[in-house]
N, C-alpha and C positions, 0 to 999 in steps of 0.2 A: 557554584554558578548554576543557574537554571538550565536545564537541558530541554531543548525544543525538538520535537519529533514530527517528521512527516513520514508517514509509513506508506510505502508502496509495496503491498504484499500480494503475492500470488498464493492462494491456498486452494488446493484441489480437494474435492470431497468424493467419497465413494458411497455407493448405495449400501444400505445395511443388508447383510447376507440373508437371502431368502425372503425379504420383505415383499418383493414384487412378483414372486412366483404365482400366487393365488389371488392377485388383485383383480377386481372387476372394473369396468369402465367408469363406474360412479364412485369408487372409493377414493379416499384422500390420498394425496401423493405420499410416497414413502419418506420416512425421516431420513436425514442425511447426517453424516458425521464427518469431522475433519479427518483428512488422511494426509500423512506426511511421508508416504512411502517413497523411497528413493527411486523406485522403478517407474513411477508415474511421470508422465511428461506434461508440463503445463503448456497450453496452447498460447500463442502470441495473440494479443488483442488486435482487432481490426482498427479500432479507434485508438490513436496514439495518446500518450500522456499530454502532449502539447495541445491536441484537439480538445481533450477533456478540460484542460486549463482554460482554453478559449471559451468553452461553453459555460464554465463557472464564472468567468469574468463578464460575460454577457448577462448572465442571470443576476450576479451580485457585483455591479461596478463599485468602485471606491472601497474595495476590501482586499485583503491579502489571504492567500492560501496558507494554512498552518499544518494541514495533514492531508495526505492522499494515500488511499489504499486501493490496490487492485485485487479483487477477490474473484474466485471461480467457485460457484456452487453448482455442482452437477454440470449441466450444459450451459448454464448462465454465467456470464462474466460481466462484472461491472466495477467502475471506479466509485469509491466512496470519498467525496471531497468535503473537507471541513475548512472553514476560513473565518475571518473576523473583520468587522469594521470597528469603529471606535467603541461601540457599545453593545454589539451583538455577536454571538457565535452563529455561523451560517452553515447549513448542511445541504448537500444534494448528491444524488446518485446519477451516474452516466452509464448507460448500457455500453459496454466495451465492444459490442459487435455492430450496433446500429447508431449510437450517438444519442438515443432518446434519453431525456432527463426525467427524473422522478424523485419522490421523497424530499421535496423542498421544505426546509424548516428554518426557523430563526429562534434563538434563545437569548434572553438578556444575560449579559455578563454580570458578575458580582461587582459591587460598588468599587472595590479596590482594583478591579481589572479594567474598568471603563476609562473613557477618554484616551484610548489608544495605548494605555500602559501594557496590557497583555498582548495586544496586536503587534506592537513593535518588538516585543521580546520573542514572539513565536514566528513571525513572518519569515518566509524563505525566499531567497532570490535564486532563480533557476539559471541565470547566466553562466555559461561556460562549465556546466556540470556534465558529468558522464550521464548517459541515459541509463535506465534500469538494466537494459540488455548489456550495455558496455560494462556496467558494474558487475553483473553476473559473470561475464567472460573473464574479467580480471580476477574475481574471487575464485573462479574455478581453477586458477593456477595453484590454489592452496588447498582445494578439496575436490574429490571426484563426486559425481552424481549430479542431481538436479538441484537448482535453487528452489527453495520453497517460500521464501519471504524476502522482500526488500524493504528497507526503511531508510529514510533520509532525515538526518537530524543535525542540529548545531551542538557542538561539544566544545566548550571553552572558546566560543567565537569561530570555530572552524567547522565547515560543513562536511559531514562524513556520510558515506553509504555504509550501512550494515547489511550484509547479505548472509542469509542462513541457508544451509544445505545439509546434506547427509554424506557421511563418509563411513562406510562399513557399519551401518546401523547406528551410528552416533551422530548427534546434531553438531554441526560445525558452524561457527559464526566468524565472519571475516569483516573487519572494519577497514575501510579504504578512504583515502582523501577523495572527496567527491569531485574535485577538479582534475587531479593528476592520475588518480587510480593507485597511488602509492600505498603499500600496506602499512597500516597503523598498528593493527593488533589482530591476532587470530586466537580463537578459543574453541575447545572441544568439550561438549557436555555429554555426560553418560546417558 
């Protein structure tokens, strides 16, 4: 069965060591890399997931969200929203602090995905689901440390949250029922 994924992820990034020490006013910004340190704390966005969804719906009426990511790049935090209408894949970013939208784009779906075929397989309903914060709280019953990534997906017709975090320098993944928060599976990666 096809697995559909909405990813709501929080990724924190650190500055490369020493890159900014000798920079002048006119130099390019330092490169950044992903950091999954369990000691880093991810800040909560000022713009809620619900508000980001409303902005998406206003920009792309008659479409469905199929993927949502929440990313933090240095001091910037934004939602990356992907959705579909019957014949196109739709993209936009929403600044998670101000609500400003950017990076609007459309891409034609392949012929076998058009006429709503792919859209109906990947669309997610958000009714009665735990919020990302509630999913993290439930998942932290099974691991210590900070959550580093949230994803929402359909698995065999059931909507589940996958929350990734760290426990003693190991990556921990917890899969929860997205409506009840009941544990489905937990896995520890080295």
